Every structure is written in structure tokens, then in C-alpha cells.
N, CA, C and O of each residue as an XYZ file, in Angstrom:
432
protein
N     -33.576    -55.698    -26.454
C     -33.947    -56.483    -25.295
C     -32.761    -56.599    -24.338
O     -32.916    -56.462    -23.124
N     -31.591    -56.851    -24.891
C     -30.408    -56.984    -24.054
C     -30.129    -55.675    -23.314
O     -29.814    -55.687    -22.124
N     -30.244    -54.555    -24.015
C     -30.023    -53.253    -23.395
C     -30.984    -52.991    -22.254
O     -30.596    -52.451    -21.219
N     -32.242    -53.372    -22.442
C     -33.250    -53.186    -21.396
C     -32.908    -54.050    -20.191
O     -32.958    -53.584    -19.053
N     -32.561    -55.304    -20.440
C     -32.207    -56.205    -19.348
C     -30.984    -55.684    -18.587
O     -30.940    -55.730    -17.358
N     -30.008    -55.194    -19.326
C     -28.813    -54.657    -18.671
C     -29.165    -53.472    -17.775
O     -28.674    -53.359    -16.652
N     -30.018    -52.600    -18.286
C     -30.412    -51.429    -17.494
C     -31.174    -51.853    -16.240
O     -30.936    -51.327    -15.153
N     -32.094    -52.811    -16.399
C     -32.897    -53.248    -15.261
C     -32.052    -53.947    -14.194
O     -32.318    -53.805    -13.000
N     -31.043    -54.695    -14.618
C     -30.205    -55.433    -13.675
C     -29.116    -54.577    -13.037
O     -28.523    -54.967    -12.032
N     -28.856    -53.422    -13.616
C     -27.816    -52.543    -13.097
C     -28.273    -51.901    -11.789
O     -29.356    -51.321    -11.717
N     -27.436    -52.010    -10.757
C     -27.776    -51.402     -9.468
C     -27.744    -49.883     -9.541
O     -28.486    -49.209     -8.827
N     -26.880    -49.337    -10.407
C     -26.777    -47.885    -10.534
C     -27.879    -47.312    -11.428
O     -28.509    -46.312    -11.085
N     -28.106    -47.958    -12.583
C     -29.040    -47.411    -13.579
C     -30.459    -47.940    -13.429
O     -31.403    -47.297    -13.887
N     -30.630    -49.091    -12.799
C     -31.942    -49.741    -12.714
C     -33.046    -48.880    -12.135
O     -34.081    -48.703    -12.778
N     -32.860    -48.336    -10.935
C     -33.937    -47.534    -10.335
C     -34.307    -46.306    -11.169
O     -35.487    -45.982    -11.302
N     -33.318    -45.628    -11.723
C     -33.596    -44.446    -12.560
C     -34.309    -44.863    -13.843
O     -35.223    -44.177    -14.301
N     -33.891    -45.985    -14.420
C     -34.520    -46.491    -15.644
C     -35.991    -46.813    -15.380
O     -36.857    -46.437    -16.170
N     -36.281    -47.507    -14.277
C     -37.669    -47.821    -13.927
C     -38.481    -46.553    -13.677
O     -39.635    -46.462    -14.097
N     -37.884    -45.573    -12.994
C     -38.580    -44.308    -12.746
C     -38.936    -43.629    -14.056
O     -40.040    -43.106    -14.213
N     -37.998    -43.636    -14.999
C     -38.237    -43.004    -16.307
C     -39.338    -43.738    -17.074
O     -40.188    -43.105    -17.700
N     -39.322    -45.061    -17.024
C     -40.366    -45.840    -17.698
C     -41.734    -45.521    -17.100
O     -42.701    -45.301    -17.830
N     -41.809    -45.499    -15.781
C     -43.086    -45.188    -15.125
C     -43.560    -43.779    -15.472
O     -44.750    -43.548    -15.689
N     -42.630    -42.858    -15.521
C     -42.972    -41.472    -15.876
C     -43.478    -41.404    -17.320
O     -44.476    -40.739    -17.595
N     -42.798    -42.086    -18.236
C     -43.225    -42.109    -19.641
C     -44.599    -42.740    -19.781
O     -45.437    -42.245    -20.536
N     -44.838    -43.838    -19.054
C     -46.131    -44.515    -19.135
C     -47.254    -43.648    -18.570
O     -48.357    -43.622    -19.115
N     -46.977    -42.953    -17.497
C     -47.989    -42.070    -16.913
C     -48.319    -40.924    -17.878
O     -49.480    -40.547    -18.035
N     -47.293    -40.384    -18.514
C     -47.511    -39.315    -19.496
C     -48.347    -39.831    -20.668
O     -49.273    -39.158    -21.123
N     -48.012    -41.037    -21.156
C     -48.767    -41.634    -22.269
C     -50.215    -41.884    -21.864
O     -51.129    -41.661    -22.657
N     -50.429    -42.349    -20.627
C     -51.777    -42.594    -20.122
C     -52.597    -41.309    -20.114
O     -53.747    -41.296    -20.554
N     -52.002    -40.230    -19.613
C     -52.712    -38.944    -19.540
C     -53.017    -38.399    -20.932
O     -54.105    -37.875    -21.170
N     -52.057    -38.521    -21.854
C     -52.290    -38.056    -23.225
C     -53.423    -38.849    -23.872
O     -54.274    -38.277    -24.553
N     -53.433    -40.175    -23.656
C     -54.478    -41.033    -24.223
C     -55.839    -40.662    -23.641
O     -56.815    -40.523    -24.378
N     -55.903    -40.502    -22.332
C     -57.165    -40.135    -21.698
C     -57.649    -38.770    -22.176
O     -58.848    -38.557    -22.353
N     -56.716    -37.853    -22.382
C     -57.080    -36.527    -22.877
C     -57.678    -36.589    -24.274
O     -58.664    -35.913    -24.568
N     -57.077    -37.402    -25.130
C     -57.619    -37.556    -26.485
C     -58.970    -38.250    -26.449
O     -59.885    -37.895    -27.192
N     -59.082    -39.239    -25.578
C     -60.315    -40.003    -25.485
C     -61.456    -39.162    -24.941
O     -62.578    -39.238    -25.441
N     -61.181    -38.366    -23.924
C     -62.243    -37.562    -23.327
C     -62.676    -36.431    -24.253
O     -63.779    -35.903    -24.107
N     -61.827    -36.054    -25.202
C     -62.171    -34.990    -26.145
C     -63.147    -35.487    -27.218
O     -63.810    -34.688    -27.878
N     -63.229    -36.805    -27.384
C     -64.125    -37.366    -28.394
C     -65.549    -37.426    -27.850
O     -65.783    -37.855    -26.720
N     -66.491    -36.988    -28.678
C     -67.890    -37.107    -28.285
C     -68.445    -38.332    -29.002
O     -68.611    -38.330    -30.222
N     -68.725    -39.361    -28.242
C     -69.230    -40.599    -28.819
C     -70.750    -40.643    -28.735
O     -71.350    -40.150    -27.780
N     -71.352    -41.236    -29.741
C     -72.796    -41.404    -29.761
C     -73.169    -42.725    -29.097
O     -72.368    -43.659    -29.040
N     -74.381    -42.782    -28.605
C     -74.879    -44.060    -28.104
C     -75.139    -44.957    -29.312
O     -75.224    -44.474    -30.441
N     -75.265    -46.250    -29.074
C     -75.523    -47.187    -30.171
C     -76.825    -46.837    -30.875
O     -76.905    -46.904    -32.102
N     -77.847    -46.464    -30.109
C     -79.147    -46.108    -30.699
C     -79.010    -44.876    -31.599
O     -79.575    -44.834    -32.692
N     -78.244    -43.858    -31.125
C     -78.048    -42.650    -31.940
C     -77.259    -42.963    -33.210
O     -77.577    -42.456    -34.286
N     -76.242    -43.791    -33.080
C     -75.431    -44.160    -34.242
C     -76.270    -44.911    -35.270
O     -76.144    -44.679    -36.472
N     -77.119    -45.804    -34.797
C     -77.991    -46.546    -35.724
C     -78.994    -45.616    -36.399
O     -79.352    -45.813    -37.560
N     -79.444    -44.602    -35.662
C     -80.382    -43.630    -36.235
C     -79.700    -42.836    -37.357
O     -80.344    -42.456    -38.335
N     -78.398    -42.589    -37.207
C     -77.633    -41.816    -38.191
C     -76.993    -42.675    -39.280
O     -76.213    -42.167    -40.085
N     -77.305    -43.939    -39.314
C     -76.674    -44.838    -40.279
C     -76.988    -44.401    -41.712
O     -78.062    -43.868    -41.991
N     -76.037    -44.635    -42.605
C     -76.240    -44.304    -44.016
C     -77.337    -45.202    -44.587
O     -77.407    -46.391    -44.275
N     -78.168    -44.628    -45.406
C     -79.250    -45.376    -46.055
C     -79.016    -45.317    -47.557
O     -78.830    -44.241    -48.125
N     -79.026    -46.468    -48.185
C     -78.761    -46.551    -49.621
C     -79.968    -47.114    -50.338
O     -80.658    -48.001    -49.834
N     -80.207    -46.586    -51.514
C     -81.259    -47.113    -52.374
C     -80.578    -48.012    -53.401
O     -80.106    -47.547    -54.439
N     -80.537    -49.306    -53.093
C     -79.808    -50.247    -53.949
C     -80.586    -50.600    -55.215
O     -80.082    -51.342    -56.058
N     -81.791    -50.086    -55.359
C     -82.560    -50.373    -56.572
C     -82.100    -49.513    -57.743
O     -82.456    -49.792    -58.888
N     -81.311    -48.465    -57.475
C     -80.812    -47.583    -58.528
C     -79.299    -47.717    -58.648
O     -78.603    -47.977    -57.666
N     -78.805    -47.534    -59.869
C     -77.358    -47.546    -60.085
C     -76.761    -46.243    -59.569
O     -77.392    -45.191    -59.668
N     -75.565    -46.304    -59.027
C     -74.922    -45.073    -58.568
C     -74.565    -44.185    -59.758
O     -74.391    -44.668    -60.876
N     -74.459    -42.889    -59.502
C     -74.083    -41.959    -60.563
C     -72.642    -42.212    -60.984
O     -71.796    -42.595    -60.176
N     -72.384    -41.986    -62.275
C     -71.026    -42.144    -62.777
C     -70.207    -40.920    -62.342
O     -70.674    -39.789    -62.479
N     -68.984    -41.136    -61.817
C     -68.156    -39.998    -61.403
C     -67.740    -39.146    -62.603
O     -67.705    -39.620    -63.739
N     -67.426    -37.877    -62.324
C     -66.995    -36.966    -63.389
C     -65.663    -37.385    -63.990
O     -65.399    -37.106    -65.160
N     -64.831    -38.041    -63.218
C     -63.492    -38.391    -63.685
C     -63.128    -39.783    -63.184
O     -63.342    -40.103    -62.014
N     -62.585    -40.596    -64.058
C     -62.069    -41.915    -63.708
C     -60.597    -41.963    -64.080
O     -60.203    -41.422    -65.113
N     -59.790    -42.594    -63.265
C     -58.384    -42.740    -63.612
C     -57.465    -41.972    -62.682
O     -57.859    -41.540    -61.598
N     -56.251    -41.816    -63.125
C     -55.203    -41.166    -62.353
C     -55.100    -39.700    -62.743
O     -55.090    -39.359    -63.926
N     -55.025    -38.843    -61.743
C     -54.869    -37.421    -61.996
C     -53.557    -36.979    -61.347
O     -53.339    -37.222    -60.161
N     -52.693    -36.337    -62.116
C     -51.383    -35.910    -61.630
C     -51.385    -34.400    -61.437
O     -51.800    -33.640    -62.312
N     -50.907    -33.987    -60.260
C     -50.753    -32.562    -59.960
C     -49.259    -32.281    -59.900
O     -48.605    -32.598    -58.906
N     -48.723    -31.694    -60.947
C     -47.288    -31.437    -61.011
C     -46.862    -30.243    -60.163
O     -45.777    -30.245    -59.581
N     -47.707    -29.235    -60.093
C     -47.326    -28.009    -59.401
C     -48.280    -27.761    -58.235
O     -49.125    -26.867    -58.287
N     -48.132    -28.566    -57.183
C     -49.011    -28.454    -56.026
C     -48.141    -28.373    -54.778
O     -47.329    -29.270    -54.549
N     -48.284    -27.322    -53.959
C     -47.441    -27.180    -52.759
C     -47.776    -28.253    -51.714
O     -48.901    -28.316    -51.219
N     -46.808    -29.076    -51.393
C     -47.020    -30.149    -50.426
C     -47.322    -29.622    -49.027
O     -47.931    -30.323    -48.218
N     -46.905    -28.407    -48.742
C     -47.197    -27.824    -47.427
C     -48.700    -27.692    -47.200
O     -49.157    -27.664    -46.058
N     -49.469    -27.610    -48.287
C     -50.927    -27.541    -48.157
C     -51.517    -28.865    -47.666
O     -52.641    -28.891    -47.165
N     -50.775    -29.953    -47.806
C     -51.271    -31.269    -47.418
C     -50.899    -31.673    -45.992
O     -51.466    -32.625    -45.454
N     -49.972    -30.977    -45.385
C     -49.421    -31.384    -44.084
C     -50.517    -31.633    -43.052
O     -50.440    -32.605    -42.300
N     -51.520    -30.788    -43.001
C     -52.573    -30.935    -41.996
C     -53.462    -32.149    -42.241
O     -54.205    -32.559    -41.350
N     -53.395    -32.722    -43.425
C     -54.250    -33.855    -43.766
C     -53.520    -35.196    -43.710
O     -54.127    -36.232    -43.981
N     -52.254    -35.198    -43.370
C     -51.460    -36.427    -43.326
C     -51.518    -37.013    -41.924
O     -51.329    -36.306    -40.934
N     -51.781    -38.310    -41.852
C     -51.738    -39.020    -40.577
C     -50.290    -39.417    -40.337
O     -49.783    -40.347    -40.965
N     -49.627    -38.713    -39.429
C     -48.200    -38.929    -39.179
C     -47.944    -40.079    -38.226
O     -46.794    -40.482    -38.054
N     -48.981    -40.623    -37.599
C     -48.766    -41.650    -36.579
C     -48.003    -42.878    -37.073
O     -47.229    -43.430    -36.291
N     -48.164    -43.350    -38.321
C     -47.357    -44.497    -38.748
C     -45.853    -44.207    -38.736
O     -45.045    -45.125    -38.597
N     -45.482    -42.947    -38.879
C     -44.071    -42.586    -38.860
C     -43.525    -42.516    -37.438
O     -42.311    -42.469    -37.234
N     -44.410    -42.510    -36.474
C     -43.998    -42.303    -35.084
C     -44.339    -43.481    -34.185
O     -44.396    -43.330    -32.965
N     -44.563    -44.635    -34.763
C     -44.846    -45.815    -33.962
C     -43.875    -46.917    -34.341
O     -43.268    -46.895    -35.412
N     -43.743    -47.866    -33.454
C     -42.935    -49.041    -33.758
C     -43.826    -50.252    -33.620
O     -44.757    -50.256    -32.814
N     -43.553    -51.266    -34.391
C     -44.404    -52.449    -34.434
C     -44.549    -53.073    -33.046
O     -43.561    -53.448    -32.415
N     -45.793    -53.177    -32.582
C     -46.070    -53.838    -31.328
C     -45.662    -53.063    -30.082
O     -45.655    -53.622    -28.985
N     -45.327    -51.802    -30.231
C     -44.882    -51.018    -29.069
C     -45.743    -49.775    -28.941
O     -46.529    -49.443    -29.828
N     -45.576    -49.100    -27.821
C     -46.291    -47.843    -27.619
C     -45.812    -46.796    -28.614
O     -44.673    -46.870    -29.077
N     -46.653    -45.823    -28.956
C     -46.225    -44.761    -29.878
C     -45.025    -44.001    -29.330
O     -44.798    -43.922    -28.122
N     -44.291    -43.463    -30.240
C     -43.137    -42.645    -29.882
C     -43.612    -41.447    -29.065
O     -44.507    -40.722    -29.499
N     -43.034    -41.233    -27.908
C     -43.442    -40.138    -27.026
C     -43.169    -38.774    -27.640
O     -43.738    -37.773    -27.206
N     -42.317    -38.725    -28.630
C     -41.946    -37.444    -29.219
C     -42.816    -37.110    -30.436
O     -42.487    -36.201    -31.199
N     -43.925    -37.838    -30.622
C     -44.786    -37.610    -31.779
C     -45.243    -36.164    -31.875
O     -45.196    -35.574    -32.955
N     -45.686    -35.581    -30.761
C     -46.190    -34.206    -30.809
C     -45.082    -33.237    -31.202
O     -45.333    -32.270    -31.921
N     -43.842    -33.490    -30.730
C     -42.725    -32.639    -31.129
C     -42.447    -32.783    -32.624
O     -42.189    -31.802    -33.322
N     -42.506    -34.026    -33.098
C     -42.292    -34.305    -34.512
C     -43.360    -33.601    -35.356
O     -43.049    -32.981    -36.373
N     -44.617    -33.703    -34.923
C     -45.733    -33.110    -35.670
C     -45.587    -31.583    -35.733
O     -45.855    -30.972    -36.768
N     -45.158    -30.971    -34.614
C     -44.978    -29.516    -34.610
C     -43.854    -29.123    -35.569
O     -43.953    -28.104    -36.252
N     -42.797    -29.916    -35.624
C     -41.666    -29.595    -36.497
C     -42.049    -29.720    -37.956
O     -41.586    -28.944    -38.792
N     -42.906    -30.707    -38.273
C     -43.302    -30.918    -39.668
C     -44.336    -29.902    -40.092
O     -44.267    -29.372    -41.201
N     -45.299    -29.619    -39.222
C     -46.407    -28.773    -39.639
C     -46.347    -27.438    -39.025
O     -47.215    -26.603    -39.278
């Protein structure tokens, strides 16, 4: 907080700092809108039509396996595409890290 206040109050650094913040926010806005527009959402009526239906009068089938299963020799690189990396790239109560896509490309 102190660093931000110092930058904002600085006559030399303040305007550039504000410009950078505005640029970062605009980039984040466009990325968010791009992700949002890529999603195909159903209407409420369509979603209700597709709702899961359960027959609660019957007991569910017993699973083939119960308990913990350990995979000692499994390549972790096979899991990279299934990991949600966003918790590693966010800070509590703040916007996501702008470098998330760079981080994701480096990992996967």
C-alpha cells in the first residue's frame, strides 16, 4: 500500500504508473470479455430441461473400488492439462496475475 501511494504521489512516476494501471485493467477487461463471449450459455428454460433426474426410490450402485488408490509410476506431465492453475496465479482479494497465460504456457 505504501509503495502504491508513493508512486501515485510522485510527480515523476505518478502519471506513468496510472497509465500502466489503466493499460493493465483494459487488457484484463478484454481478456475477461473474450473468455465470457466464448462461453455458450443456456437459457434458464433450457438448463431446467437438461437438469439431472434421479430415481431416489432405488439405491445407487456400489462403486467398483472404495478407498485410496496410489499410482507410483505415473507421468505428471499427463496431468498438466487437467490442473486448474488459477489459484497459483491469483492473490487474495485482487485481480488475477496478468502473467497467468505466460505461466500456463511455461508449465504446459
